ZADO-1210 file (C-alpha; in nm, 4 decimals, padded with zeros to 6 digits):
<atoms>
<atom x="08.2590" y="09.4619" z="02.9995" code="MET" pos="1"/>
<atom x="08.1922" y="09.2685" z="03.3449" code="LYS" pos="2"/>
<atom x="08.0939" y="09.6724" z="03.5602" code="VAL" pos="3"/>
<atom x="07.8270" y="09.7092" z="03.2490" code="GLN" pos="4"/>
<atom x="07.6637" y="09.3570" z="03.2433" code="SER" pos="5"/>
<atom x="07.3629" y="09.3349" z="03.4648" code="ASN" pos="6"/>
<atom x="07.2991" y="09.7404" z="03.2743" code="LEU" pos="7"/>
<atom x="07.3835" y="09.5965" z="02.9629" code="GLU" pos="8"/>
<atom x="07.0681" y="09.3215" z="03.0052" code="LEU" pos="9"/>
<atom x="06.8754" y="09.6933" z="03.1074" code="HIS" pos="10"/>
<atom x="06.9625" y="09.8643" z="02.7842" code="GLU" pos="11"/>
<atom x="06.9068" y="09.5341" z="02.6036" code="GLN" pos="12"/>
<atom x="06.5549" y="09.5635" z="02.7126" code="SER" pos="13"/>
<atom x="06.4345" y="09.8743" z="02.6572" code="ASP" pos="14"/>
<atom x="06.5647" y="09.8158" z="02.2522" code="LEU" pos="15"/>
<atom x="06.4215" y="09.4822" z="02.2552" code="SER" pos="16"/>
<atom x="06.0409" y="09.3976" z="02.0666" code="LYS" pos="17"/>
<atom x="05.7919" y="09.5618" z="02.2897" code="GLY" pos="18"/>
<atom x="05.8233" y="09.8738" z="02.1430" code="GLY" pos="19"/>
<atom x="05.4671" y="09.9410" z="02.3610" code="ASP" pos="20"/>
<atom x="05.6559" y="09.8761" z="02.6718" code="SER" pos="21"/>
<atom x="05.8822" y="10.1522" z="02.6726" code="HIS" pos="22"/>
<atom x="05.6255" y="10.4061" z="02.6002" code="ALA" pos="23"/>
<atom x="05.4340" y="10.2213" z="02.9714" code="GLU" pos="24"/>
<atom x="05.7549" y="10.2669" z="03.1304" code="SER" pos="25"/>
<atom x="05.8863" y="10.5821" z="03.0043" code="ASP" pos="26"/>
<atom x="05.5504" y="10.7234" z="03.1179" code="SER" pos="27"/>
<atom x="05.6035" y="10.5357" z="03.4378" code="ASN" pos="28"/>
<atom x="05.9323" y="10.7039" z="03.5257" code="MET" pos="29"/>
<atom x="05.7851" y="11.0410" z="03.4162" code="LYS" pos="30"/>
<atom x="05.5258" y="10.9956" z="03.7285" code="ARG" pos="31"/>
<atom x="05.8863" y="11.0065" z="03.9450" code="VAL" pos="32"/>
<atom x="06.0454" y="11.2825" z="03.7696" code="VAL" pos="33"/>
<atom x="05.7130" y="11.4637" z="03.8012" code="VAL" pos="34"/>
<atom x="05.6397" y="11.4640" z="04.1851" code="ALA" pos="35"/>
<atom x="05.9919" y="11.5153" z="04.2036" code="ALA" pos="36"/>
<atom x="05.9541" y="11.8859" z="03.9864" code="GLU" pos="37"/>
<atom x="05.8950" y="12.1759" z="04.2264" code="GLU" pos="38"/>
<atom x="06.0908" y="12.0056" z="04.4741" code="LYS" pos="39"/>
<atom x="06.4691" y="11.9686" z="04.2472" code="ILE" pos="40"/>
<atom x="06.3855" y="12.3312" z="04.1239" code="LYS" pos="41"/>
<atom x="06.4277" y="12.4318" z="04.4904" code="GLU" pos="42"/>
<atom x="06.7034" y="12.3010" z="04.5834" code="GLU" pos="43"/>
<atom x="06.9129" y="12.3488" z="04.2719" code="ILE" pos="44"/>
<atom x="06.8136" y="12.7238" z="04.2882" code="ALA" pos="45"/>
<atom x="06.8876" y="12.7152" z="04.6261" code="ASN" pos="46"/>
<atom x="07.2041" y="12.5510" z="04.6328" code="ASN" pos="47"/>
<atom x="07.3948" y="12.6519" z="04.2503" code="PHE" pos="48"/>
<atom x="07.6157" y="12.8932" z="04.3040" code="ASP" pos="49"/>
<atom x="07.6456" y="13.0838" z="04.0069" code="ILE" pos="50"/>
<atom x="07.9755" y="13.1635" z="03.8778" code="ASN" pos="51"/>
<atom x="08.0707" y="13.4762" z="03.6419" code="SER" pos="52"/>
<atom x="08.2977" y="13.3019" z="03.4560" code="SER" pos="53"/>
<atom x="08.0956" y="13.0620" z="03.3610" code="LEU" pos="54"/>
<atom x="08.0170" y="13.0147" z="02.9349" code="LYS" pos="55"/>
<atom x="07.8507" y="12.7290" z="02.9503" code="ALA" pos="56"/>
<atom x="07.6662" y="12.5220" z="03.2045" code="ILE" pos="57"/>
<atom x="07.7326" y="12.1296" z="03.1622" code="ARG" pos="58"/>
<atom x="07.4389" y="11.9342" z="03.3194" code="ILE" pos="59"/>
<atom x="07.4239" y="11.5564" z="03.2409" code="VAL" pos="60"/>
<atom x="07.1583" y="11.3171" z="03.2579" code="ASP" pos="61"/>
<atom x="07.2974" y="11.0032" z="03.3267" code="VAL" pos="62"/>
<atom x="07.0908" y="10.6280" z="03.2966" code="GLY" pos="63"/>
<atom x="06.8895" y="10.8624" z="03.0414" code="CYS" pos="64"/>
<atom x="06.6959" y="10.5556" z="02.8362" code="SER" pos="65"/>
<atom x="06.5730" y="10.7411" z="02.5614" code="TYR" pos="66"/>
<atom x="06.2197" y="10.8776" z="02.5967" code="GLY" pos="67"/>
<atom x="06.0514" y="11.1892" z="02.7101" code="THR" pos="68"/>
<atom x="06.1222" y="11.1533" z="03.0693" code="THR" pos="69"/>
<atom x="06.5065" y="11.2380" z="03.0594" code="THR" pos="70"/>
<atom x="06.4098" y="11.5746" z="02.8601" code="ILE" pos="71"/>
<atom x="06.1197" y="11.6977" z="03.1287" code="LEU" pos="72"/>
<atom x="06.4380" y="11.6187" z="03.3586" code="ALA" pos="73"/>
<atom x="06.6657" y="11.8257" z="03.1907" code="VAL" pos="74"/>
<atom x="06.4582" y="12.1617" z="03.1871" code="GLN" pos="75"/>
<atom x="06.3669" y="12.1640" z="03.4522" code="ASN" pos="76"/>
<atom x="06.7097" y="12.1881" z="03.5406" code="ILE" pos="77"/>
<atom x="06.7938" y="12.4409" z="03.3495" code="ILE" pos="78"/>
<atom x="06.4191" y="12.6899" z="03.4620" code="GLU" pos="79"/>
<atom x="06.5483" y="12.6575" z="03.7976" code="ALA" pos="80"/>
<atom x="06.9174" y="12.7978" z="03.6858" code="ILE" pos="81"/>
<atom x="06.7859" y="13.0517" z="03.5044" code="LYS" pos="82"/>
<atom x="06.5154" y="13.1772" z="03.7752" code="SER" pos="83"/>
<atom x="06.8250" y="13.2305" z="04.0128" code="LYS" pos="84"/>
<atom x="06.9813" y="13.4616" z="03.7221" code="TYR" pos="85"/>
<atom x="06.6695" y="13.6343" z="03.7236" code="LYS" pos="86"/>
<atom x="06.6353" y="13.6363" z="04.0742" code="LEU" pos="87"/>
<atom x="06.9096" y="13.8009" z="04.1196" code="ARG" pos="88"/>
<atom x="06.8970" y="14.0355" z="03.8088" code="GLY" pos="89"/>
<atom x="07.1494" y="13.8576" z="03.5750" code="LEU" pos="90"/>
<atom x="06.8893" y="13.7635" z="03.3612" code="GLU" pos="91"/>
<atom x="07.0971" y="13.9371" z="02.9913" code="ASP" pos="92"/>
<atom x="07.3853" y="13.7115" z="03.2344" code="GLN" pos="93"/>
<atom x="07.2409" y="13.3707" z="03.1650" code="ILE" pos="94"/>
<atom x="07.5330" y="13.1440" z="03.0328" code="PRO" pos="95"/>
<atom x="07.4412" y="12.9036" z="02.7423" code="GLU" pos="96"/>
<atom x="07.3448" y="12.5175" z="02.8301" code="PHE" pos="97"/>
<atom x="07.5506" y="12.2533" z="02.7546" code="GLN" pos="98"/>
<atom x="07.3284" y="11.9104" z="02.8173" code="VAL" pos="99"/>
<atom x="07.4756" y="11.5482" z="02.7688" code="PHE" pos="100"/>
<atom x="07.2178" y="11.2390" z="02.7536" code="PHE" pos="101"/>
<atom x="07.4388" y="10.9954" z="02.8920" code="ASN" pos="102"/>
<atom x="07.3714" y="10.5884" z="02.8738" code="ASP" pos="103"/>
<atom x="07.5481" y="10.3026" z="02.7988" code="LEU" pos="104"/>
<atom x="07.6281" y="10.2256" z="02.4228" code="GLN" pos="105"/>
<atom x="07.3301" y="09.9741" z="02.2960" code="SER" pos="106"/>
<atom x="07.1027" y="10.2763" z="02.3671" code="ASN" pos="107"/>
<atom x="06.9104" y="10.4316" z="02.1494" code="ASP" pos="108"/>
<atom x="07.0312" y="10.8071" z="02.1086" code="PHE" pos="109"/>
<atom x="06.8433" y="10.7965" z="01.8136" code="ASN" pos="110"/>
<atom x="06.5596" y="10.7911" z="01.9241" code="THR" pos="111"/>
<atom x="06.6106" y="11.0009" z="02.1820" code="LEU" pos="112"/>
<atom x="06.7705" y="11.3648" z="01.9534" code="PHE" pos="113"/>
<atom x="06.4563" y="11.2509" z="01.7489" code="LYS" pos="114"/>
<atom x="06.2173" y="11.3139" z="01.9448" code="ILE" pos="115"/>
<atom x="06.4824" y="11.6785" z="02.1493" code="LEU" pos="116"/>
<atom x="06.2201" y="11.9950" z="02.1428" code="PRO" pos="117"/>
<atom x="06.3066" y="12.1207" z="01.8238" code="PRO" pos="118"/>
<atom x="06.3506" y="12.5015" z="02.0341" code="ASN" pos="119"/>
<atom x="06.5204" y="12.3701" z="02.2990" code="ARG" pos="120"/>
<atom x="06.7625" y="12.6278" z="02.4559" code="GLU" pos="121"/>
<atom x="07.1050" y="12.3928" z="02.4809" code="TYR" pos="122"/>
<atom x="07.3104" y="12.2870" z="02.2900" code="PHE" pos="123"/>
<atom x="07.2457" y="11.8521" z="02.3214" code="ALA" pos="124"/>
<atom x="07.4899" y="11.5411" z="02.2963" code="ALA" pos="125"/>
<atom x="07.4441" y="11.2053" z="02.3561" code="ALA" pos="126"/>
<atom x="07.7805" y="11.0459" z="02.5983" code="LEU" pos="127"/>
<atom x="07.7729" y="10.6324" z="02.5766" code="PRO" pos="128"/>
<atom x="07.8999" y="10.5135" z="02.7807" code="GLY" pos="129"/>
<atom x="07.9027" y="10.3412" z="03.1888" code="THR" pos="130"/>
<atom x="07.8085" y="10.5894" z="03.4314" code="PHE" pos="131"/>
<atom x="08.0355" y="10.3836" z="03.6756" code="TYR" pos="132"/>
<atom x="08.3626" y="10.6001" z="03.5059" code="LYS" pos="133"/>
<atom x="08.4267" y="10.9459" z="03.4723" code="PRO" pos="134"/>
<atom x="08.2327" y="11.0773" z="03.1530" code="LEU" pos="135"/>
<atom x="08.4057" y="11.3994" z="03.1308" code="LEU" pos="136"/>
<atom x="08.7475" y="11.6264" z="03.1966" code="PRO" pos="137"/>
<atom x="08.7864" y="11.6635" z="03.5358" code="LYS" pos="138"/>
<atom x="08.5586" y="11.8937" z="03.6710" code="GLU" pos="139"/>
<atom x="08.3287" y="11.9983" z="03.3957" code="SER" pos="140"/>
<atom x="08.0165" y="11.9220" z="03.4984" code="LEU" pos="141"/>
<atom x="07.7776" y="12.1807" z="03.7151" code="HIS" pos="142"/>
<atom x="07.4894" y="11.9307" z="03.7379" code="VAL" pos="143"/>
<atom x="07.4297" y="11.5650" z="03.7536" code="VAL" pos="144"/>
<atom x="07.0499" y="11.4043" z="03.7396" code="HIS" pos="145"/>
<atom x="06.9384" y="11.0473" z="03.7592" code="SER" pos="146"/>
<atom x="06.6191" y="10.9196" z="03.8422" code="SER" pos="147"/>
<atom x="06.5472" y="10.5085" z="03.8652" code="ASN" pos="148"/>
<atom x="06.8707" y="10.3548" z="03.7453" code="SER" pos="149"/>
<atom x="07.0970" y="10.3553" z="04.0441" code="LEU" pos="150"/>
<atom x="06.9477" y="10.1208" z="04.1879" code="ASN" pos="151"/>
<atom x="07.0453" y="09.8578" z="03.9024" code="TRP" pos="152"/>
<atom x="07.3233" y="09.6941" z="04.0227" code="LEU" pos="153"/>
<atom x="07.6337" y="09.6898" z="03.8010" code="SER" pos="154"/>
<atom x="07.6567" y="09.2744" z="03.8036" code="GLU" pos="155"/>
<atom x="07.5253" y="09.0028" z="03.9823" code="ILE" pos="156"/>
<atom x="07.7342" y="08.9385" z="04.2782" code="PRO" pos="157"/>
<atom x="07.9856" y="08.5990" z="04.2482" code="ARG" pos="158"/>
<atom x="07.8624" y="08.4482" z="04.5972" code="GLU" pos="159"/>
<atom x="07.4696" y="08.4128" z="04.4803" code="VAL" pos="160"/>
<atom x="07.5462" y="08.2434" z="04.1740" code="GLN" pos="161"/>
<atom x="07.8166" y="07.9748" z="04.3054" code="GLU" pos="162"/>
<atom x="07.6885" y="07.6644" z="04.4396" code="SER" pos="163"/>
<atom x="07.9481" y="07.5857" z="04.6817" code="THR" pos="164"/>
<atom x="07.9092" y="07.9792" z="04.8857" code="SER" pos="165"/>
<atom x="07.6760" y="08.0233" z="05.1707" code="PRO" pos="166"/>
<atom x="07.4210" y="08.2673" z="04.9819" code="ALA" pos="167"/>
<atom x="07.4150" y="08.0480" z="04.6723" code="TRP" pos="168"/>
<atom x="07.0254" y="08.1779" z="04.5456" code="ASN" pos="169"/>
<atom x="06.8667" y="07.8164" z="04.4979" code="ARG" pos="170"/>
<atom x="06.5642" y="07.8418" z="04.3744" code="GLY" pos="171"/>
<atom x="06.5273" y="08.2237" z="04.3509" code="ARG" pos="172"/>
<atom x="06.5589" y="08.4828" z="04.1033" code="ILE" pos="173"/>
<atom x="06.6304" y="08.7381" z="04.3687" code="HIS" pos="174"/>
<atom x="06.7621" y="08.8609" z="04.7961" code="TYR" pos="175"/>
<atom x="06.3455" y="08.8532" z="04.8479" code="ILE" pos="176"/>
<atom x="06.2586" y="08.5601" z="05.1036" code="ASN" pos="177"/>
<atom x="06.6388" y="08.4875" z="05.0792" code="ALA" pos="178"/>
<atom x="06.9102" y="08.3502" z="05.3590" code="ARG" pos="179"/>
<atom x="07.0144" y="08.6412" z="05.4884" code="MET" pos="180"/>
<atom x="07.3830" y="08.6012" z="05.2827" code="GLU" pos="181"/>
<atom x="07.2111" y="08.6386" z="04.9711" code="VAL" pos="182"/>
<atom x="07.0235" y="08.9556" z="05.1478" code="MET" pos="183"/>
<atom x="07.3943" y="09.0475" z="05.2445" code="GLU" pos="184"/>
<atom x="07.6061" y="08.9839" z="04.8947" code="ALA" pos="185"/>
<atom x="07.3058" y="09.2075" z="04.7066" code="TYR" pos="186"/>
<atom x="07.4107" y="09.5195" z="04.9471" code="ALA" pos="187"/>
<atom x="07.7700" y="09.4373" z="04.9401" code="ALA" pos="188"/>
<atom x="07.7418" y="09.5017" z="04.5695" code="GLN" pos="189"/>
<atom x="07.5309" y="09.8214" z="04.6622" code="TYR" pos="190"/>
<atom x="07.7495" y="09.9824" z="04.8383" code="ALA" pos="191"/>
<atom x="08.0176" y="09.8717" z="04.5809" code="LYS" pos="192"/>
<atom x="07.8610" y="10.0233" z="04.2885" code="ASP" pos="193"/>
<atom x="07.7966" y="10.3406" z="04.4901" code="TRP" pos="194"/>
<atom x="08.1386" y="10.4154" z="04.6461" code="GLU" pos="195"/>
<atom x="08.2253" y="10.3631" z="04.2051" code="THR" pos="196"/>
<atom x="07.9548" y="10.6080" z="04.0814" code="PHE" pos="197"/>
<atom x="08.0380" y="10.9045" z="04.3528" code="LEU" pos="198"/>
<atom x="08.3958" y="10.8158" z="04.3121" code="CYS" pos="199"/>
<atom x="08.3324" y="10.8907" z="03.9450" code="ALA" pos="200"/>
<atom x="08.0723" y="11.1743" z="03.9701" code="ARG" pos="201"/>
<atom x="08.3718" y="11.3866" z="04.1827" code="ALA" pos="202"/>
<atom x="08.6043" y="11.3270" z="03.8463" code="HIS" pos="203"/>
<atom x="08.3210" y="11.5393" z="03.6266" code="ASP" pos="204"/>
<atom x="08.1548" y="11.7238" z="03.9077" code="VAL" pos="205"/>
<atom x="08.3015" y="12.1110" z="04.0087" code="ALA" pos="206"/>
<atom x="08.3871" y="12.1672" z="04.3408" code="VAL" pos="207"/>
<atom x="08.0114" y="12.3371" z="04.4622" code="GLY" pos="208"/>
<atom x="07.8930" y="12.1035" z="04.1606" code="GLY" pos="209"/>
<atom x="07.5503" y="11.9228" z="04.2178" code="LEU" pos="210"/>
<atom x="07.3816" y="11.5839" z="04.1867" code="MET" pos="211"/>
<atom x="06.9980" y="11.5262" z="04.1931" code="ALA" pos="212"/>
<atom x="06.9233" y="11.2228" z="04.2448" code="LEU" pos="213"/>
<atom x="06.5841" y="10.9946" z="04.2576" code="LEU" pos="214"/>
<atom x="06.6744" y="10.6404" z="04.3786" code="VAL" pos="215"/>
<atom x="06.3939" y="10.3753" z="04.4656" code="PRO" pos="216"/>
<atom x="06.4128" y="10.2874" z="04.8362" code="VAL" pos="217"/>
<atom x="06.1795" y="10.0525" z="05.1153" code="VAL" pos="218"/>
<atom x="06.1743" y="10.2513" z="05.4812" code="PRO" pos="219"/>
<atom x="06.3939" y="10.1714" z="05.7320" code="ASP" pos="220"/>
<atom x="06.1276" y="09.8887" z="05.8801" code="GLU" pos="221"/>
<atom x="05.9633" y="09.7786" z="05.5778" code="VAL" pos="222"/>
<atom x="05.9580" y="09.3856" z="05.4085" code="ASP" pos="223"/>
<atom x="06.0239" y="09.4711" z="05.0633" code="LEU" pos="224"/>
<atom x="05.8942" y="09.1343" z="04.9818" code="SER" pos="225"/>
<atom x="05.5130" y="09.1208" z="05.1526" code="SER" pos="226"/>
<atom x="05.5094" y="09.5178" z="05.1625" code="GLU" pos="227"/>
<atom x="05.5795" y="09.6623" z="04.8160" code="THR" pos="228"/>
<atom x="05.4540" y="09.6624" z="04.4597" code="LEU" pos="229"/>
<atom x="05.8550" y="09.5917" z="04.3547" code="THR" pos="230"/>
<atom x="05.8722" y="09.2656" z="04.5590" code="GLY" pos="231"/>
<atom x="05.5329" y="09.1128" z="04.4715" code="GLY" pos="232"/>
<atom x="05.6455" y="09.2067" z="04.1130" code="ASP" pos="233"/>
<atom x="05.9751" y="08.9425" z="04.1658" code="PHE" pos="234"/>
<atom x="05.7269" y="08.7263" z="04.4037" code="LEU" pos="235"/>
<atom x="05.5032" y="08.6508" z="04.1192" code="ILE" pos="236"/>
<atom x="05.7580" y="08.6398" z="03.8242" code="PHE" pos="237"/>
<atom x="05.9701" y="08.3523" z="04.0404" code="GLU" pos="238"/>
<atom x="05.6183" y="08.1592" z="04.1379" code="SER" pos="239"/>
<atom x="05.5775" y="08.1526" z="03.7089" code="CYS" pos="240"/>
<atom x="05.9096" y="08.0429" z="03.6565" code="LEU" pos="241"/>
<atom x="05.8562" y="07.7849" z="03.9523" code="ILE" pos="242"/>
<atom x="05.5245" y="07.6797" z="03.7514" code="GLU" pos="243"/>
<atom x="05.7109" y="07.6010" z="03.4969" code="MET" pos="244"/>
<atom x="06.0091" y="07.3888" z="03.5573" code="VAL" pos="245"/>
<atom x="05.7447" y="07.1703" z="03.7232" code="MET" pos="246"/>
<atom x="05.5296" y="07.1933" z="03.3387" code="ALA" pos="247"/>
<atom x="05.9186" y="07.0617" z="03.1539" code="GLY" pos="248"/>
<atom x="05.9209" y="07.4045" z="02.9969" code="VAL" pos="249"/>
<atom x="06.2497" y="07.4951" z="03.1732" code="ILE" pos="250"/>
<atom x="06.4715" y="07.3006" z="03.4110" code="ASN" pos="251"/>
<atom x="06.5667" y="07.3916" z="03.7972" code="GLU" pos="252"/>
<atom x="06.8887" y="07.5081" z="03.6603" code="GLU" pos="253"/>
<atom x="06.8039" y="07.7453" z="03.4908" code="GLN" pos="254"/>
<atom x="06.5532" y="07.8733" z="03.7464" code="VAL" pos="255"/>
<atom x="06.8774" y="07.8315" z="03.9920" code="ASP" pos="256"/>
<atom x="07.1048" y="08.0827" z="03.7868" code="SER" pos="257"/>
<atom x="06.8884" y="08.2584" z="03.7337" code="LEU" pos="258"/>
<atom x="06.8824" y="08.6432" z="03.9864" code="ASN" pos="259"/>
<atom x="06.7209" y="09.0266" z="03.9362" code="LEU" pos="260"/>
<atom x="06.9984" y="09.2931" z="03.9414" code="GLY" pos="261"/>
<atom x="06.8041" y="09.5080" z="04.1649" code="PHE" pos="262"/>
<atom x="06.9067" y="09.6497" z="04.5170" code="TYR" pos="263"/>
<atom x="06.6339" y="09.8829" z="04.6968" code="PHE" pos="264"/>
<atom x="06.8134" y="10.0387" z="05.0266" code="SER" pos="265"/>
<atom x="06.6443" y="10.1852" z="05.2975" code="SER" pos="266"/>
<atom x="06.7341" y="10.5996" z="05.3473" code="PRO" pos="267"/>
<atom x="06.9919" y="10.5140" z="05.6308" code="GLN" pos="268"/>
<atom x="07.2084" y="10.2525" z="05.4148" code="GLU" pos="269"/>
<atom x="07.1906" y="10.5285" z="05.1387" code="LEU" pos="270"/>
<atom x="07.2623" y="10.8175" z="05.3593" code="ASN" pos="271"/>
<atom x="07.5450" y="10.6072" z="05.5383" code="GLY" pos="272"/>
<atom x="07.7189" y="10.5075" z="05.2075" code="ILE" pos="273"/>
<atom x="07.7398" y="10.8481" z="05.0760" code="VAL" pos="274"/>
<atom x="07.8497" y="10.9900" z="05.3904" code="GLN" pos="275"/>
<atom x="08.1419" y="10.7132" z="05.4057" code="LYS" pos="276"/>
<atom x="08.2601" y="10.8243" z="05.0567" code="ASN" pos="277"/>
<atom x="08.3285" y="11.1439" z="05.1561" code="GLY" pos="278"/>
<atom x="08.3808" y="11.3894" z="04.8304" code="LEU" pos="279"/>
<atom x="07.9789" y="11.4656" z="04.8387" code="PHE" pos="280"/>
<atom x="07.7958" y="11.6786" z="05.0974" code="SER" pos="281"/>
<atom x="07.3886" y="11.5892" z="05.1464" code="ILE" pos="282"/>
<atom x="07.2315" y="11.8966" z="05.0960" code="VAL" pos="283"/>
<atom x="06.9114" y="11.7520" z="05.1015" code="SER" pos="284"/>
<atom x="06.7596" y="11.4049" z="05.1485" code="MET" pos="285"/>
<atom x="06.3566" y="11.3715" z="05.0827" code="GLU" pos="286"/>
<atom x="06.0848" y="11.0825" z="05.0413" code="LYS" pos="287"/>
<atom x="05.8882" y="11.2007" z="04.7658" code="LEU" pos="288"/>
<atom x="05.4960" y="11.2534" z="04.9030" code="HIS" pos="289"/>
<atom x="05.3556" y="11.3811" z="04.5431" code="SER" pos="290"/>
<atom x="05.4239" y="10.9444" z="04.4120" code="LEU" pos="291"/>
<atom x="05.0976" y="10.7620" z="04.4047" code="HIS" pos="292"/>
<atom x="05.1209" y="10.4069" z="04.3028" code="SER" pos="293"/>
<atom x="04.7383" y="10.3725" z="04.2920" code="SER" pos="294"/>
<atom x="04.8000" y="10.5871" z="03.9657" code="SER" pos="295"/>
<atom x="04.9391" y="10.3370" z="03.7758" code="VAL" pos="296"/>
<atom x="04.6521" y="10.1223" z="03.6011" code="PRO" pos="297"/>
<atom x="04.7127" y="09.7511" z="03.6894" code="LEU" pos="298"/>
<atom x="04.6454" y="09.6623" z="03.3269" code="GLU" pos="299"/>
<atom x="04.9634" y="09.8422" z="03.2291" code="LYS" pos="300"/>
<atom x="05.1499" y="09.7101" z="03.4889" code="ARG" pos="301"/>
<atom x="05.2848" y="09.4076" z="03.2872" code="THR" pos="302"/>
<atom x="05.4276" y="09.6214" z="02.9387" code="LEU" pos="303"/>
<atom x="05.6379" y="09.9025" z="03.2598" code="ILE" pos="304"/>
<atom x="05.7500" y="09.4904" z="03.3892" code="LEU" pos="305"/>
<atom x="05.8557" y="09.3960" z="03.0018" code="LYS" pos="306"/>
<atom x="06.0610" y="09.7462" z="02.9604" code="ALA" pos="307"/>
<atom x="06.2637" y="09.6599" z="03.2081" code="GLY" pos="308"/>
<atom x="06.2795" y="09.3184" z="03.2464" code="LEU" pos="309"/>
<atom x="06.2167" y="09.1360" z="02.8915" code="GLU" pos="310"/>
<atom x="06.6179" y="09.1190" z="02.7650" code="GLY" pos="311"/>
<atom x="06.7412" y="08.9960" z="03.1229" code="ILE" pos="312"/>
<atom x="06.4251" y="08.6432" z="03.0287" code="PHE" pos="313"/>
<atom x="06.5828" y="08.6829" z="02.6087" code="GLU" pos="314"/>
<atom x="06.9432" y="08.6943" z="02.7125" code="ARG" pos="315"/>
<atom x="06.9124" y="08.4013" z="02.9424" code="HIS" pos="316"/>
<atom x="06.6391" y="08.1584" z="02.8465" code="PHE" pos="317"/>
<atom x="06.7608" y="08.1708" z="02.5163" code="ALA" pos="318"/>
<atom x="06.3924" y="08.1385" z="02.4424" code="SER" pos="319"/>
<atom x="06.0905" y="08.4008" z="02.2671" code="ASP" pos="320"/>
<atom x="05.8580" y="08.2013" z="02.3243" code="GLU" pos="321"/>
<atom x="05.9743" y="08.0817" z="02.7050" code="VAL" pos="322"/>
<atom x="05.9806" y="08.4347" z="02.7687" code="VAL" pos="323"/>
<atom x="05.6092" y="08.5117" z="02.6255" code="ASP" pos="324"/>
<atom x="05.4542" y="08.2473" z="02.8678" code="GLU" pos="325"/>
<atom x="05.6259" y="08.4493" z="03.1409" code="ILE" pos="326"/>
<atom x="05.4813" y="08.7202" z="03.0536" code="PHE" pos="327"/>
<atom x="05.2023" y="08.5671" z="02.9827" code="TYR" pos="328"/>
<atom x="05.1793" y="08.3889" z="03.3275" code="ARG" pos="329"/>
<atom x="05.2223" y="08.7262" z="03.5295" code="PHE" pos="330"/>
<atom x="04.9688" y="08.8888" z="03.3337" code="SER" pos="331"/>
<atom x="04.6856" y="08.6851" z="03.5085" code="LYS" pos="332"/>
<atom x="04.8192" y="08.6031" z="03.8104" code="LYS" pos="333"/>
<atom x="04.8950" y="08.9629" z="03.8560" code="VAL" pos="334"/>
<atom x="04.5830" y="09.0749" z="03.8718" code="VAL" pos="335"/>
<atom x="04.5020" y="08.8689" z="04.1331" code="VAL" pos="336"/>
<atom x="04.7906" y="08.9883" z="04.3630" code="SER" pos="337"/>
<atom x="04.6767" y="09.1374" z="04.7396" code="SER" pos="338"/>
<atom x="04.9687" y="09.4354" z="04.6936" code="ILE" pos="339"/>
<atom x="04.8222" y="09.4923" z="04.3772" code="HIS" pos="340"/>
<atom x="04.5323" y="09.4664" z="04.3987" code="LEU" pos="341"/>
<atom x="04.5525" y="09.7096" z="04.6752" code="HIS" pos="342"/>
<atom x="04.8246" y="09.9857" z="04.6018" code="PRO" pos="343"/>
<atom x="04.8128" y="10.2621" z="04.8360" code="GLU" pos="344"/>
<atom x="04.9050" y="10.0409" z="05.0596" code="ASN" pos="345"/>
<atom x="05.2949" y="09.9983" z="04.8884" code="ASN" pos="346"/>
<atom x="05.5413" y="10.1119" z="05.0994" code="LYS" pos="347"/>
<atom x="05.8121" y="10.1346" z="04.7858" code="MET" pos="348"/>
<atom x="05.9153" y="10.5650" z="04.8018" code="LEU" pos="349"/>
<atom x="06.1303" y="10.7637" z="04.5849" code="VAL" pos="350"/>
<atom x="06.4378" y="10.9671" z="04.7387" code="LEU" pos="351"/>
<atom x="06.5818" y="11.3137" z="04.6028" code="PHE" pos="352"/>
<atom x="06.9106" y="11.3092" z="04.6833" code="LEU" pos="353"/>
<atom x="07.0741" y="11.6921" z="04.6345" code="LEU" pos="354"/>
<atom x="07.4710" y="11.6950" z="04.6741" code="LEU" pos="355"/>
<atom x="07.7029" y="11.8933" z="04.6563" code="LYS" pos="356"/>
<atom x="08.0792" y="11.8467" z="04.5078" code="ARG" pos="357"/>
<atom x="08.3123" y="11.9387" z="04.7968" code="LYS" pos="358"/>
<atom x="08.6146" y="12.1062" z="04.7840" code="PRO" pos="359"/>
</atoms>
């Protein structure tokens, strides 16, 4: 299905042959959930509406993948809700919990369910399918969580792939350092995806229900290419591919037709998208300050990125040898990259959003 095209590549990359890559990626993503733990517990405890008629509280983690990160995120939410009941003296009235783990059909739900805690205090179910469509019956969810999923575009903007378009992204694999029309095409696709996501969740979430979202962003004044680790990564991959063209390993057309489907908005830009949609109120929008890029060892950077990008490269180049060479070249370049040698200068942020479903 077209809307899932780029996200399908994301899942295929998780299911590729690099098991160690996925473990490193999961560990890296868990850093974000850990950094947000206290904030999520505080905001959900303060804003979750206790309803005496509730028989079950339903929670979904969208874009869950299949590691321990999603399990921790769900547990944090449950603990926050339970604490609110206890503070109100309603400990004996806490409803049962039902948790849905959502991702595309290609996700490895079997692995996820094997590592679920045997003594968990919730009923668990897989919910395969795109989160750009309604997931459950109308107004049946109470809390939605997502971490590091909403910066993946649902599809590559059509304009950047057409040679006759002003936004044709010739010779580049992302909007970094590209012409303004390329950047605008990516931004438009991102806004469209968020609008679709918010409308789908407005169907699922009960009035007063919450969405706790962790979204990678860049500050309004920051250049993604020169001041973020992610921008540095994409430029290194681009340089590797250009070298491989010069060496005759791949051709120019293969680079021209490759575009990585990620977009990183500014907080102001994202705020405008949510406000324009109008279906959710913004209860909280804050930067996570306890997340340190320097805590990720540089030598693990290639493995982390391999989990997310290997499937994309495999689909595009249809050659294991080419993919192996891409990551080999990247591993040599990343250890001498200026921004990676000084990760404390990384300006990339993770934004915590708590949204509440309007009547």
